[in-house]
C-alpha positions as CSV (number, residue, x, y, z in Angstrom):
1,M,21.2,-15.2,168.0
2,Q,23.2,-17.4,165.7
3,S,22.1,-20.1,163.3
4,I,24.3,-22.6,161.5
5,D,23.5,-24.6,158.5
6,H,26.0,-27.5,158.0
7,S,25.1,-28.3,154.4
8,S,28.0,-29.6,152.4
9,N,28.4,-31.2,149.0
10,S,31.2,-33.5,150.1
11,N,32.0,-35.9,152.9
12,A,35.8,-36.0,152.1
13,A,38.2,-34.1,154.3
14,P,38.5,-30.6,152.6
15,V,41.9,-29.4,151.4
16,A,41.2,-25.9,152.9
17,S,38.5,-23.8,154.5
18,I,37.3,-20.6,152.8
19,V,35.6,-18.0,155.1
20,I,33.4,-15.4,153.4
21,P,32.0,-12.7,155.7
22,A,28.9,-11.2,154.1
23,H,26.5,-8.4,155.0
24,N,23.8,-8.0,152.4
25,E,26.0,-9.2,149.6
26,A,23.3,-10.8,147.4
27,S,24.1,-8.5,144.5
28,V,27.8,-9.6,144.3
29,I,28.4,-12.9,146.2
30,E,27.4,-15.1,143.3
31,R,30.2,-13.8,141.1
32,L,32.7,-14.7,143.9
33,L,31.2,-18.1,144.4
34,D,31.3,-18.7,140.7
35,S,35.0,-17.9,140.7
36,L,36.0,-20.5,143.3
37,P,37.3,-23.9,142.2
38,T,35.3,-27.0,143.1
39,E,38.4,-28.9,144.3
40,V,42.1,-28.5,144.6
41,G,44.4,-31.5,144.1
42,G,41.4,-33.9,144.0
43,R,40.0,-32.7,147.3
44,G,37.1,-30.4,147.9
45,L,37.0,-27.0,149.6
46,E,35.0,-26.1,152.8
47,V,33.3,-22.9,152.0
48,I,31.6,-21.0,154.8
49,V,29.5,-17.9,154.2
50,A,29.3,-16.0,157.4
51,C,26.2,-13.8,157.1
52,N,26.0,-11.0,159.6
53,G,22.9,-8.7,159.9
54,C,21.7,-9.7,156.5
55,T,18.2,-8.6,155.4
56,D,18.5,-9.9,151.8
57,D,18.9,-13.4,150.5
58,T,22.7,-13.8,150.8
59,A,22.2,-16.8,153.1
60,E,19.7,-18.4,150.8
61,I,22.1,-18.0,147.8
62,A,24.8,-19.9,149.7
63,R,22.4,-22.6,150.9
64,R,21.2,-23.3,147.4
65,R,24.8,-24.1,146.5
66,G,25.1,-26.5,149.4
67,L,27.6,-24.4,151.3
68,K,27.9,-24.0,155.1
69,V,26.2,-20.9,156.3
70,V,26.6,-19.1,159.6
71,D,23.8,-16.5,160.2
72,I,24.1,-14.0,163.0
73,E,21.9,-11.1,163.7
74,T,24.6,-8.6,164.5
75,P,26.0,-6.7,161.4
76,S,29.6,-7.2,162.3
77,K,32.4,-8.5,160.1
78,I,34.5,-9.5,163.1
79,A,31.7,-11.4,164.7
80,A,31.1,-13.2,161.4
81,L,34.8,-14.1,161.1
82,N,34.9,-15.5,164.6
83,A,31.6,-17.5,164.2
84,A,32.9,-19.0,160.9
85,D,36.2,-19.9,162.5
86,E,34.4,-21.8,165.2
87,I,33.0,-24.3,162.7
88,A,35.8,-24.3,160.1
89,T,37.6,-27.6,160.1
90,A,40.5,-27.3,157.6
91,F,43.8,-25.5,157.0
92,P,45.1,-23.5,155.3
93,R,42.3,-21.0,155.9
94,L,41.4,-18.3,153.3
95,Y,39.4,-15.2,154.3
96,I,37.8,-13.6,151.3
97,D,35.5,-10.5,151.1
98,A,32.3,-11.2,149.3
99,D,32.7,-8.3,146.8
100,V,36.0,-9.4,145.2
101,V,36.5,-11.6,142.2
102,L,39.4,-14.1,141.9
103,T,40.1,-17.2,139.8
104,P,40.5,-20.9,140.6
105,K,44.2,-20.6,140.0
106,T,44.5,-17.9,142.7
107,V,42.9,-20.2,145.3
108,T,45.0,-23.1,144.2
109,D,48.2,-21.2,144.3
110,L,47.4,-19.7,147.8
111,I,46.9,-23.2,149.2
112,R,50.0,-24.5,147.5
113,T,52.1,-21.6,148.8
114,L,51.0,-22.1,152.4
115,G,52.3,-25.6,152.2
116,E,55.8,-24.3,151.7
117,P,58.2,-24.2,154.7
118,G,58.2,-21.0,156.6
119,V,55.2,-19.4,154.8
120,L,52.6,-18.6,157.4
121,C,50.5,-15.9,155.6
122,A,49.8,-15.4,151.9
123,A,47.8,-13.1,149.7
124,P,47.4,-12.7,146.0
125,P,48.3,-9.5,144.0
126,Y,45.4,-7.3,143.2
127,R,44.1,-5.4,140.2
128,L,42.0,-2.3,140.7
129,Q,39.0,-1.8,138.5
130,L,39.1,1.9,137.6
131,D,37.1,2.0,134.5
132,G,34.2,4.5,134.6
133,R,35.6,6.3,137.7
134,P,35.9,10.1,137.8
135,W,39.4,11.6,137.3
136,T,39.7,12.4,141.0
137,V,39.3,8.8,142.0
138,R,41.7,7.7,139.2
139,A,44.2,10.3,140.3
140,Y,44.1,9.2,143.9
141,F,44.7,5.6,143.1
142,S,47.5,6.4,140.6
143,V,49.5,7.6,143.6
144,W,48.1,4.9,146.0
145,L,49.2,2.1,143.6
146,Q,52.8,3.5,143.5
147,V,52.9,3.7,147.3
148,M,51.7,0.1,147.6
149,R,54.2,-1.2,145.1
150,V,57.2,-0.1,147.3
151,R,55.8,-1.8,150.4
152,A,57.0,-5.4,150.8
153,G,54.4,-8.1,151.5
154,Y,51.3,-6.0,151.4
155,V,48.4,-8.1,152.6
156,G,44.9,-6.8,152.0
157,S,42.5,-5.8,149.3
158,G,39.9,-8.4,150.2
159,V,41.9,-11.7,150.3
160,Y,44.4,-13.1,152.8
161,S,45.1,-16.6,154.0
162,V,47.0,-18.3,156.8
163,S,48.5,-21.8,157.5
164,E,47.5,-23.7,160.6
165,Q,50.7,-22.6,162.3
166,G,50.0,-19.0,161.2
167,R,46.4,-19.1,162.6
168,K,47.9,-20.0,166.0
169,R,49.4,-16.5,166.2
170,F,46.1,-15.2,167.6
171,G,42.9,-16.4,169.2
172,K,39.7,-14.7,168.1
173,F,39.7,-11.8,165.8
174,P,39.8,-8.6,167.8
175,N,37.1,-6.0,167.4
176,V,38.9,-3.9,164.8
177,I,38.0,-2.5,161.4
178,A,41.3,-3.5,159.7
179,D,41.2,-7.3,160.2
180,D,43.6,-7.8,157.2
181,T,46.1,-5.3,158.5
182,F,45.9,-6.9,162.0
183,V,46.7,-10.3,160.5
184,R,49.5,-8.9,158.3
185,N,51.2,-7.3,161.3
186,L,51.5,-10.6,163.0
187,F,54.1,-11.8,160.6
188,T,57.5,-10.8,159.5
189,R,58.3,-10.2,155.9
190,D,59.9,-13.6,155.7
191,E,56.8,-15.3,157.0
192,R,54.3,-13.7,154.6
193,R,54.2,-14.0,150.8
194,I,52.5,-12.2,147.9
195,V,51.9,-15.1,145.6
196,D,52.8,-15.0,141.9
197,T,49.3,-15.8,140.6
198,D,46.2,-14.3,139.0
199,P,45.4,-11.0,140.7
200,T,42.3,-10.4,142.7
201,L,39.9,-7.9,141.0
202,V,39.0,-5.1,143.4
203,E,36.4,-2.5,142.6
204,A,37.5,1.1,143.2
205,P,34.8,3.5,144.5
206,F,32.7,5.1,141.8
207,T,32.6,8.5,143.4
208,L,35.0,10.8,145.3
209,R,32.5,10.8,148.2
210,A,32.6,7.0,148.4
211,L,36.4,7.1,148.3
212,F,36.5,9.6,151.1
213,R,34.2,7.5,153.3
214,R,36.4,4.4,152.6
215,K,39.5,6.4,153.5
216,V,38.0,7.6,156.8
217,R,37.2,3.9,157.7
218,V,40.8,2.9,156.8
219,T,42.2,5.7,158.9
220,I,40.2,4.8,161.9
221,G,41.2,1.2,161.5
222,N,44.9,2.1,161.4
223,M,44.4,4.3,164.5
224,E,42.9,1.3,166.3
225,L,45.8,-1.0,165.4
226,R,48.4,1.6,166.5
227,A,46.6,1.9,169.9
228,R,46.8,-1.8,170.5
229,A,50.2,-2.4,169.0
230,G,51.7,-3.1,172.4
231,D,49.4,-6.1,172.8
232,Q,50.7,-7.9,169.7
233,P,53.9,-10.1,169.6
234,A,57.2,-8.7,168.4
235,A,56.6,-9.8,164.9
236,A,53.6,-7.5,164.8
237,A,55.4,-4.2,164.6
238,A,53.9,-2.5,161.6
239,E,56.5,-1.6,158.9
240,V,56.6,2.0,157.7
241,G,56.8,2.3,153.9
242,I,58.2,5.1,151.8
243,P,56.2,8.4,152.3
244,W,53.8,9.1,149.6
245,W,55.3,12.5,148.9
246,R,58.7,10.9,148.2
247,V,57.1,8.6,145.7
248,V,55.4,11.5,144.0
249,L,58.6,13.6,143.9
250,G,60.3,10.7,142.3
251,R,57.8,10.7,139.5
252,P,56.9,14.4,138.7
253,T,54.1,13.4,136.4
254,L,52.2,12.3,139.5
255,I,52.3,15.7,141.2
256,P,48.8,16.8,140.1
257,A,47.5,13.4,141.3
258,G,49.5,13.9,144.5
259,V,47.4,17.1,145.2
260,V,44.2,15.0,145.1
261,Y,45.9,12.2,147.2
262,A,47.1,14.7,149.8
263,F,43.7,16.4,150.1
264,V,41.7,13.2,150.5
265,N,44.1,11.8,153.1
266,A,44.2,15.1,155.1
267,A,40.4,15.5,155.0
268,A,39.9,11.8,156.0
269,H,42.3,12.1,158.9
270,Y,40.5,15.1,160.2
271,A,37.1,13.4,159.8
272,A,38.3,10.2,161.5
273,H,39.6,12.1,164.5
274,R,36.4,14.2,164.6
275,Q,34.2,11.1,164.4
276,L,35.9,9.4,167.3
277,R,35.8,12.6,169.4
278,R,32.1,13.2,168.8
279,K,30.7,9.7,168.8
280,G,33.3,7.6,170.5
281,S,32.3,4.9,168.1
282,I,32.9,4.0,164.4
283,D,30.6,4.1,161.4
284,W,31.4,1.2,159.1
285,A,30.7,3.3,156.0
286,R,30.7,0.5,153.5
287,D,31.1,1.5,149.9
288,G,27.7,0.8,148.3
289,T,28.8,2.1,144.9
290,T,30.9,-1.0,144.1
291,R,27.9,-3.3,144.9
292,S,25.6,-1.9,142.2
293,T,27.8,-2.6,139.2
294,P,29.2,-6.1,138.6
295,A,32.9,-6.6,138.1
296,V,34.2,-7.6,134.7
């Protein structure tokens, strides 16, 4: 069952649509909503909060702000994205996870960039919040950040956006975990852009266990995409970056951290394959540790 509230604080044509999938995000969604601009270039934004399987007051928080709300019973991010897309009216379209924080400048620059010729997909840079994390989590991400820096046009970490032409690359979102990677792989390096703007603040897991569970989810998501790669257009071929071990060997001070990185990745790959063999299904394994402490 799906309910839709078409509340809006403006009758003018919006400059862009922002879709926020949300599953029990009452503890964090207000900090995201507070970080969004009220308008860009004199025109308002269409903000749609796509609640899925919520048992808290996420939907009510959005309604109090006069935002559009889609409320579906199924706890599914993909179902939420598709439901929101059905009522979204504007392009470009920004897809933003409820637990990240950005700035009005980030949103403005994404919209501006997607108006440039040939840019079909855009994302902001990101900044990981690592304060207060154990050394194992910090060690893992010290390697991960270096690996990501050598990959061109990385799209992910909670925010991505597409132009109207870019959105035509696919119909509905497929039932996959890694929706951001699925979208990224639809575009060539020349078609996607990491915008020079304020970074998105992304909370790193607070425990090694939470990091491990997140890595299992990411691994299964990548396995899904590899399995369906033949169904995507030629531009969708995923690009292989420099192996992590080569990055570590190039910076010997990272070798101790590389041990942690290798252990977590190997254990997560084993657990992902085991989970699929035993259950034939996927546990979403959302990181609850980042939803108990507000970002700063």
